[in-house]
Backbone as ProteinMPNN parsed JSONL, in Angstrom:
{"seq_chain_A": "EVHYHGTLIDGTVFDSSYERGSTTTFAPNQVIKGWTTALQMMVVGDMWEIYVPSNLGYGDRGSPPKIPGGAVLIFKMEIIKIKGDTVPAIICDPVTEDGCNEKEVEYIEKMKHRFKHDMQLMRKESDRIKSIRGTMSDTKRDKDKIEWADRRV", "coords_chain_A": {"N_chain_A": [[112.193, 102.746, 100.357], [110.083, 103.805, 102.902], [106.691, 104.382, 104.659], [105.702, 103.655, 107.354], [103.677, 102.735, 110.527], [103.773, 102.391, 113.677], [102.599, 100.15, 116.368], [101.749, 98.743, 119.639], [100.305, 96.129, 120.971], [98.069, 96.971, 122.56], [97.441, 98.989, 121.031], [99.096, 101.186, 121.695], [100.985, 104.122, 120.536], [104.147, 103.351, 118.929], [106.274, 104.214, 117.378], [105.904, 106.224, 114.167], [106.461, 106.964, 110.935], [104.396, 108.377, 109.561], [103.664, 110.202, 111.183], [105.532, 111.88, 111.859], [105.817, 112.77, 109.323], [107.813, 112.173, 107.537], [108.932, 110.006, 104.802], [110.986, 107.136, 105.224], [113.959, 105.359, 104.885], [115.202, 101.833, 104.782], [117.398, 99.261, 104.834], [116.517, 95.792, 104.17], [118.266, 94.556, 105.91], [118.808, 95.761, 107.886], [116.641, 96.006, 109.77], [114.079, 94.567, 112.177], [113.512, 90.881, 112.126], [110.92, 90.698, 111.282], [109.971, 92.642, 110.08], [112.145, 92.31, 107.845], [111.249, 89.976, 106.543], [108.677, 90.721, 105.564], [109.173, 93.025, 103.619], [110.687, 91.797, 101.701], [109.184, 90.816, 100.507], [107.362, 92.512, 99.118], [106.172, 95.038, 97.0], [106.642, 98.213, 95.265], [104.083, 100.283, 96.004], [102.381, 98.525, 97.639], [100.66, 98.309, 100.387], [100.736, 97.26, 103.761], [99.443, 95.567, 106.794], [101.083, 94.012, 109.242], [101.711, 91.508, 111.584], [103.682, 91.459, 114.096], [105.424, 88.793, 115.946], [106.838, 88.244, 119.367], [109.176, 86.968, 118.693], [110.014, 87.583, 116.425], [110.224, 90.167, 116.603], [111.599, 92.242, 119.113], [112.08, 90.572, 120.865], [112.475, 88.874, 123.987], [113.971, 91.111, 125.217], [113.043, 93.48, 124.487], [112.879, 97.028, 123.52], [113.14, 99.245, 125.289], [112.533, 102.556, 125.903], [109.934, 102.464, 124.799], [108.845, 99.806, 123.685], [107.891, 97.098, 125.366], [109.561, 94.051, 126.633], [108.861, 90.791, 124.952], [106.863, 91.702, 123.43], [104.398, 91.927, 121.421], [104.143, 93.212, 118.21], [102.098, 95.599, 115.699], [102.347, 96.337, 112.383], [101.573, 99.182, 110.05], [102.621, 99.127, 106.646], [104.003, 100.86, 104.067], [105.053, 100.62, 100.732], [106.984, 102.69, 99.394], [109.27, 103.559, 97.386], [111.651, 101.487, 96.143], [115.067, 100.615, 96.307], [118.097, 99.888, 94.818], [118.731, 96.849, 93.813], [115.936, 94.554, 92.598], [113.433, 91.978, 92.309], [111.147, 90.337, 90.176], [107.686, 90.519, 90.854], [105.474, 87.771, 91.692], [103.423, 87.0, 89.482], [101.127, 85.097, 88.72], [98.431, 83.668, 88.263], [97.091, 80.835, 89.565], [94.701, 80.039, 88.606], [93.267, 81.295, 86.757], [95.252, 81.484, 84.684], [96.523, 83.675, 83.912], [99.323, 85.355, 83.316], [100.942, 83.7, 83.681], [103.864, 81.76, 83.273], [105.754, 79.683, 80.941], [106.384, 77.128, 82.294], [104.93, 77.481, 84.88], [102.603, 77.167, 83.936], [102.583, 74.501, 82.799], [103.005, 73.507, 85.619], [100.667, 73.797, 86.475], [98.724, 72.506, 84.824], [99.529, 70.161, 85.222], [99.001, 69.563, 88.211], [96.464, 69.937, 87.88], [95.933, 67.61, 86.281], [96.7, 65.897, 88.094], [95.03, 66.201, 90.44], [92.673, 65.588, 89.249], [91.145, 67.742, 88.369], [89.693, 68.487, 90.903], [89.543, 71.195, 92.592], [89.466, 71.77, 95.436], [90.828, 69.515, 96.309], [93.129, 70.169, 94.917], [93.468, 72.977, 96.698], [94.082, 71.62, 99.13], [96.747, 71.075, 98.58], [98.101, 73.389, 97.461], [97.96, 74.591, 100.683], [99.661, 72.701, 101.639], [101.883, 72.735, 100.54], [102.265, 75.859, 101.161], [102.681, 75.291, 103.867], [104.897, 74.045, 104.158], [106.465, 75.791, 103.387], [106.543, 77.695, 105.342], [108.225, 76.871, 107.1], [110.726, 77.028, 106.882], [114.359, 78.257, 106.676], [116.836, 80.326, 106.447], [118.872, 79.475, 104.966], [120.761, 79.176, 101.995], [119.85, 77.068, 100.776], [117.548, 76.36, 101.768], [116.463, 78.765, 100.607], [116.302, 78.555, 98.015], [114.364, 76.567, 97.951], [112.406, 77.97, 99.182], [111.667, 80.037, 96.948], [110.91, 77.998, 95.185], [108.595, 77.154, 96.216], [106.637, 79.5, 96.418], [106.507, 80.04, 93.754], [104.454, 78.389, 93.365], [102.195, 78.722, 94.839]], "CA_chain_A": [[111.677, 104.132, 100.975], [108.762, 103.436, 103.53], [106.005, 104.699, 105.494], [104.894, 103.095, 108.729], [103.19, 103.014, 111.686], [103.869, 101.088, 114.38], [101.728, 100.232, 117.518], [101.808, 97.631, 120.485], [98.646, 95.108, 120.932], [97.101, 97.63, 122.949], [97.168, 100.693, 120.545], [99.939, 102.329, 121.928], [102.029, 104.251, 119.287], [105.818, 103.45, 119.443], [106.827, 104.871, 116.03], [105.446, 106.265, 113.12], [107.009, 107.934, 109.987], [103.295, 108.783, 109.064], [103.653, 111.241, 112.37], [106.736, 112.657, 111.419], [105.791, 113.284, 107.915], [108.52, 111.894, 106.056], [109.312, 108.535, 104.549], [112.122, 106.307, 105.695], [114.668, 104.361, 104.269], [115.954, 100.839, 105.693], [117.676, 97.772, 103.829], [116.092, 94.843, 104.8], [118.874, 93.919, 106.713], [118.613, 96.934, 108.928], [115.66, 95.906, 110.737], [113.951, 93.438, 112.648], [113.147, 90.035, 111.255], [109.451, 90.464, 110.93], [110.024, 93.558, 108.753], [113.179, 91.783, 106.802], [110.472, 89.002, 105.871], [107.497, 91.566, 104.584], [109.859, 93.825, 103.209], [111.162, 91.143, 100.528], [107.805, 90.156, 99.168], [106.641, 93.687, 98.617], [106.479, 95.638, 95.883], [106.301, 99.147, 95.423], [102.68, 100.411, 96.214], [102.114, 97.629, 98.657], [100.099, 98.797, 101.681], [100.545, 95.85, 104.276], [99.506, 95.539, 108.166], [101.537, 93.098, 109.761], [101.3, 91.232, 113.331], [105.082, 90.801, 114.17], [105.387, 87.739, 117.003], [108.027, 88.896, 120.007], [110.526, 86.501, 118.601], [110.593, 88.13, 115.033], [110.672, 91.416, 116.773], [112.658, 92.616, 119.837], [112.516, 89.039, 121.823], [112.244, 89.045, 125.563], [114.754, 92.253, 125.869], [112.602, 94.687, 123.795], [113.65, 98.152, 122.909], [112.669, 100.216, 126.107], [111.234, 102.374, 127.094], [108.409, 102.324, 124.143], [108.777, 98.416, 123.69], [108.379, 96.073, 126.576], [109.937, 92.668, 126.372], [107.701, 89.995, 124.538], [105.558, 92.345, 122.774], [103.765, 91.708, 119.826], [103.949, 94.497, 117.221], [101.626, 95.774, 114.716], [102.847, 97.606, 111.704], [101.197, 99.274, 108.812], [103.486, 99.509, 106.11], [103.463, 101.378, 102.617], [106.458, 100.956, 100.245], [107.109, 103.999, 98.15], [110.209, 103.32, 96.367], [112.59, 100.559, 96.46], [116.288, 101.153, 96.004], [118.795, 98.828, 94.453], [118.394, 95.584, 93.046], [114.634, 94.129, 92.693], [113.305, 90.877, 91.585], [109.923, 90.556, 89.562], [106.633, 90.03, 91.747], [104.961, 86.632, 91.213], [101.988, 87.504, 88.873], [100.76, 83.832, 88.022], [97.052, 83.484, 88.533], [96.803, 79.681, 88.738], [93.15, 79.515, 88.33], [92.959, 81.902, 85.047], [96.801, 81.218, 84.118], [96.849, 84.703, 83.551], [100.463, 86.161, 83.889], [101.801, 82.623, 84.029], [105.019, 81.492, 82.222], [105.418, 78.165, 80.393], [107.131, 76.362, 83.306], [104.253, 77.627, 85.351], [101.217, 76.622, 83.437], [102.958, 73.141, 82.719], [102.665, 72.787, 86.734], [99.485, 73.799, 86.913], [98.067, 71.357, 84.128], [100.309, 68.734, 86.199], [98.28, 69.655, 89.586], [94.769, 69.532, 87.331], [95.548, 66.156, 85.911], [96.71, 64.609, 88.974], [93.794, 65.908, 91.517], [91.06, 65.307, 88.569], [90.416, 68.987, 88.455], [89.03, 68.849, 92.114], [89.536, 72.379, 92.909], [89.375, 71.379, 97.148], [92.186, 69.16, 96.441], [93.957, 71.692, 94.384], [93.779, 74.106, 97.402], [94.862, 71.138, 99.871], [98.115, 70.859, 98.18], [98.471, 74.811, 97.876], [98.056, 74.545, 101.737], [100.745, 71.908, 102.196], [103.077, 73.612, 100.146], [102.62, 77.001, 102.062], [102.7, 75.236, 105.194], [106.249, 73.917, 103.941], [107.378, 77.197, 103.215], [106.295, 78.714, 106.612], [109.17, 76.211, 108.233], [112.088, 77.197, 106.099], [115.002, 79.034, 107.149], [117.509, 81.569, 105.688], [120.102, 79.251, 104.205], [121.231, 79.008, 100.425], [119.424, 75.426, 100.001], [115.874, 76.665, 101.684], [115.884, 80.16, 99.765], [115.977, 77.852, 96.676], [112.98, 76.106, 98.022], [111.252, 79.063, 99.143], [111.572, 80.563, 95.899], [110.031, 77.263, 94.273], [107.276, 77.213, 96.804], [106.336, 80.785, 96.193], [105.931, 80.027, 92.287], [103.341, 77.262, 93.22], [101.062, 79.137, 95.732]], "C_chain_A": [[110.215, 103.424, 101.122], [108.121, 104.34, 104.255], [105.381, 103.644, 106.236], [104.336, 103.423, 109.532], [103.092, 101.881, 112.685], [103.037, 100.998, 115.895], [102.157, 98.847, 118.41], [100.481, 96.826, 120.34], [97.689, 96.027, 121.268], [96.586, 99.114, 122.39], [97.947, 101.504, 120.538], [100.603, 102.939, 121.069], [103.493, 104.094, 119.611], [106.533, 104.292, 118.395], [106.048, 104.959, 114.785], [106.177, 107.114, 112.086], [105.865, 108.731, 109.228], [103.105, 110.217, 110.012], [104.142, 112.106, 112.485], [106.632, 113.407, 110.354], [106.904, 113.728, 107.215], [108.933, 110.693, 106.185], [110.473, 108.283, 105.282], [112.719, 105.613, 105.126], [115.466, 103.206, 104.762], [116.307, 99.63, 104.456], [117.004, 97.009, 104.755], [116.701, 94.136, 105.784], [119.423, 94.684, 107.961], [117.49, 96.541, 110.14], [115.192, 94.626, 111.154], [113.349, 92.189, 111.89], [111.947, 89.811, 110.662], [109.593, 91.42, 109.568], [111.068, 92.968, 107.62], [111.93, 90.795, 105.693], [109.581, 89.958, 104.634], [108.266, 92.289, 103.666], [110.58, 93.085, 101.617], [110.233, 90.223, 99.759], [107.004, 91.04, 99.261], [107.155, 94.25, 97.626], [105.751, 96.955, 95.72], [104.715, 99.689, 94.908], [101.863, 99.552, 97.053], [101.891, 98.494, 100.175], [99.457, 97.584, 102.313], [99.979, 96.204, 105.766], [99.845, 94.091, 108.419], [101.733, 92.73, 111.211], [102.835, 90.417, 113.524], [105.279, 89.966, 115.629], [106.632, 88.71, 117.66], [109.284, 88.259, 118.983], [111.03, 86.64, 116.894], [110.587, 89.875, 115.225], [111.906, 91.849, 117.617], [112.938, 91.96, 120.713], [111.908, 89.931, 122.963], [112.798, 90.446, 126.061], [113.561, 93.311, 125.71], [112.943, 95.654, 123.555], [113.113, 99.14, 123.655], [113.133, 101.363, 125.528], [110.077, 102.182, 126.165], [107.961, 100.855, 123.791], [108.948, 97.476, 124.347], [108.852, 94.577, 125.652], [108.982, 91.831, 126.016], [106.551, 90.519, 124.215], [105.234, 92.134, 121.462], [103.568, 93.028, 119.03], [103.331, 94.507, 115.888], [102.182, 96.883, 113.873], [102.067, 97.935, 110.532], [102.221, 99.981, 108.31], [103.05, 99.717, 104.627], [105.125, 101.359, 101.732], [106.351, 101.585, 99.118], [108.046, 103.96, 97.118], [111.213, 102.222, 96.69], [114.025, 100.929, 95.398], [117.12, 100.219, 95.996], [118.334, 97.786, 93.827], [116.682, 94.977, 93.588], [114.339, 92.879, 92.003], [111.772, 91.044, 91.054], [108.864, 89.533, 90.765], [105.854, 88.834, 90.912], [103.557, 87.376, 90.654], [100.974, 86.279, 88.692], [99.69, 83.712, 88.662], [97.089, 81.95, 88.268], [95.475, 79.309, 88.573], [92.873, 80.288, 86.869], [94.195, 81.412, 83.916], [97.185, 82.534, 83.413], [98.283, 85.565, 84.144], [101.462, 84.864, 84.157], [102.945, 82.309, 82.892], [104.918, 80.042, 81.814], [105.549, 77.01, 81.556], [105.616, 76.327, 84.523], [102.919, 76.979, 85.211], [101.363, 75.16, 83.357], [102.577, 72.478, 84.529], [101.304, 73.003, 86.888], [98.756, 72.621, 86.148], [98.407, 70.092, 84.571], [99.428, 68.364, 87.543], [96.674, 69.141, 88.921], [94.728, 68.081, 87.492], [95.643, 65.164, 87.432], [95.744, 64.867, 90.074], [92.615, 66.002, 90.623], [90.569, 66.626, 88.665], [89.411, 69.119, 89.766], [89.66, 69.988, 92.654], [90.073, 72.206, 95.088], [90.777, 70.633, 97.227], [93.505, 69.437, 96.466], [94.322, 72.341, 95.81], [94.461, 73.49, 98.729], [96.346, 71.109, 99.617], [98.797, 72.177, 97.815], [98.901, 75.002, 99.352], [99.31, 74.056, 102.137], [101.925, 72.493, 101.521], [103.497, 75.043, 101.069], [102.917, 76.45, 103.383], [104.64, 74.464, 105.758], [107.056, 74.777, 104.342], [107.717, 77.805, 104.479], [107.827, 77.727, 107.421], [110.751, 76.417, 107.698], [113.014, 78.251, 106.531], [116.08, 80.004, 105.941], [118.406, 81.158, 105.054], [119.746, 79.299, 102.942], [119.9, 77.995, 99.928], [117.506, 76.209, 100.245], [115.533, 77.763, 100.977], [115.553, 79.884, 98.447], [114.389, 77.166, 96.908], [111.757, 77.006, 98.281], [110.97, 79.349, 98.062], [110.135, 79.246, 94.759], [108.753, 76.844, 95.047], [106.402, 78.285, 96.524], [105.822, 80.881, 94.746], [104.937, 79.113, 92.302], [101.987, 77.613, 93.727], [100.838, 80.524, 95.415]], "O_chain_A": [[109.485, 102.849, 100.314], [108.834, 105.268, 104.635], [104.603, 102.836, 105.729], [104.263, 104.65, 109.589], [102.525, 100.794, 112.573], [102.953, 102.074, 116.486], [102.842, 97.974, 117.878], [99.698, 97.098, 119.43], [96.636, 96.121, 120.637], [95.833, 99.968, 122.858], [97.929, 102.473, 119.779], [101.145, 102.034, 120.434], [103.981, 104.72, 120.553], [107.417, 105.064, 118.766], [105.543, 103.941, 114.312], [106.544, 108.185, 112.569], [106.162, 109.598, 108.406], [102.472, 111.18, 109.58], [103.704, 113.125, 113.019], [107.165, 114.512, 110.255], [107.161, 114.773, 106.615], [109.273, 110.185, 107.253], [110.965, 109.182, 105.964], [111.962, 104.839, 104.54], [116.551, 103.549, 105.232], [115.624, 99.279, 103.493], [116.853, 97.348, 105.928], [116.125, 93.296, 106.475], [120.249, 94.299, 108.789], [117.658, 96.852, 111.319], [115.696, 93.608, 110.679], [112.624, 92.492, 110.943], [111.761, 88.998, 109.757], [109.401, 91.09, 108.398], [110.76, 93.196, 106.45], [111.799, 90.902, 104.474], [109.694, 89.968, 103.408], [107.817, 92.054, 102.545], [110.899, 93.765, 100.641], [110.355, 89.361, 98.888], [105.838, 90.715, 99.483], [108.328, 94.121, 97.276], [104.54, 97.032, 95.93], [104.259, 99.558, 93.772], [100.671, 99.826, 97.191], [102.728, 99.109, 100.835], [98.427, 96.989, 101.994], [100.095, 97.414, 105.963], [99.186, 93.14, 108.0], [101.915, 93.636, 112.025], [103.11, 89.251, 113.24], [105.271, 90.748, 116.579], [107.259, 89.571, 117.044], [110.197, 88.975, 118.57], [111.962, 86.093, 116.305], [110.848, 90.687, 114.336], [113.034, 91.874, 117.126], [113.834, 92.288, 121.49], [111.273, 90.984, 123.013], [112.322, 90.976, 127.065], [113.154, 93.933, 126.691], [113.992, 95.354, 122.985], [112.557, 100.037, 123.021], [114.05, 101.313, 124.707], [109.094, 101.692, 126.721], [106.759, 100.664, 123.607], [109.976, 96.815, 124.201], [108.589, 94.205, 124.508], [107.988, 91.955, 126.732], [105.442, 90.083, 124.523], [106.02, 92.23, 120.519], [102.716, 93.831, 119.41], [103.717, 93.751, 114.996], [102.455, 98.011, 114.283], [101.797, 96.948, 109.848], [102.765, 100.959, 108.824], [102.154, 99.113, 104.037], [106.116, 101.988, 102.103], [105.797, 101.22, 98.081], [107.71, 104.3, 95.984], [111.548, 102.255, 97.874], [114.057, 101.333, 94.236], [117.154, 99.518, 97.007], [117.301, 97.982, 93.187], [116.328, 94.99, 94.767], [115.04, 92.665, 91.014], [111.154, 91.973, 91.574], [109.072, 88.439, 91.289], [105.645, 88.914, 89.702], [102.83, 88.133, 91.296], [99.822, 86.658, 88.486], [99.871, 83.619, 89.876], [97.116, 81.56, 87.101], [95.217, 78.12, 88.387], [92.247, 79.718, 85.975], [94.081, 81.094, 82.732], [98.003, 82.561, 82.494], [98.299, 86.249, 85.167], [102.549, 84.968, 84.727], [102.794, 82.655, 81.72], [104.079, 79.29, 82.31], [104.755, 76.07, 81.592], [105.275, 75.235, 84.978], [102.276, 76.407, 86.09], [100.429, 74.475, 83.774], [102.063, 71.382, 84.749], [100.751, 72.164, 87.599], [98.194, 71.775, 86.843], [97.738, 69.079, 84.367], [99.184, 67.212, 87.905], [95.952, 68.244, 89.358], [94.044, 67.401, 88.257], [94.995, 64.174, 87.773], [95.495, 63.883, 90.771], [91.57, 66.451, 91.094], [89.418, 66.694, 89.096], [88.4, 69.814, 89.662], [90.581, 69.632, 93.389], [91.075, 72.675, 95.628], [91.686, 70.979, 97.981], [94.47, 69.259, 97.209], [95.508, 72.249, 96.127], [95.184, 74.189, 99.438], [97.104, 71.125, 100.586], [100.028, 72.178, 97.832], [100.015, 75.491, 99.536], [100.052, 74.727, 102.854], [102.95, 72.675, 102.178], [104.606, 75.298, 101.537], [103.484, 77.25, 104.128], [105.269, 74.379, 106.813], [107.959, 74.779, 105.178], [108.802, 78.315, 104.756], [108.316, 78.252, 108.421], [111.746, 75.91, 108.215], [112.439, 79.305, 106.802], [115.844, 80.18, 104.745], [119.049, 81.991, 104.414], [118.563, 79.446, 102.634], [119.176, 78.17, 98.948], [116.635, 76.462, 99.413], [114.352, 77.874, 100.65], [114.804, 80.57, 97.752], [113.457, 77.29, 96.114], [110.605, 76.925, 97.855], [109.823, 78.991, 97.798], [109.136, 79.465, 94.075], [107.9, 76.19, 94.448], [105.233, 77.935, 96.366], [104.887, 81.629, 94.461], [104.41, 78.923, 91.205], [100.926, 77.123, 93.341], [99.954, 81.155, 95.995]]}, "name": "protein", "num_of_chains": 1, "seq": "EVHYHGTLIDGTVFDSSYERGSTTTFAPNQVIKGWTTALQMMVVGDMWEIYVPSNLGYGDRGSPPKIPGGAVLIFKMEIIKIKGDTVPAIICDPVTEDGCNEKEVEYIEKMKHRFKHDMQLMRKESDRIKSIRGTMSDTKRDKDKIEWADRRV"}
């Protein structure tokens, strides 16, 4: 269950559950790819603003008459309730190790040793993992890698 406000890059509102005064329910597979990606990372109470490039929105065809082809979409989204199965949010803080499980602490310690406690090098490694994660697809193999990457950054 979500509340959202969708605009074009010029500020034109094309859809808004806020303006209608009621939330909407979507399954992640019933919406544009940009929403699917965001919804799967959000938890109840999250409020995000996302910028969806055309290829993760409606593409060159658009969604006439309100959304032209090639449009970048901006959404303010709020998760009110999640129906169905959920997975726990990643809560490990690699700096303080708060909320980290044994495996995560082991990995953090390994990286501290590897990079001789040089935070700049550790950030570079974190950025490298994030960039790899961004190139992955929806295949089962890549989903496992995405989960691995998410647990490390």
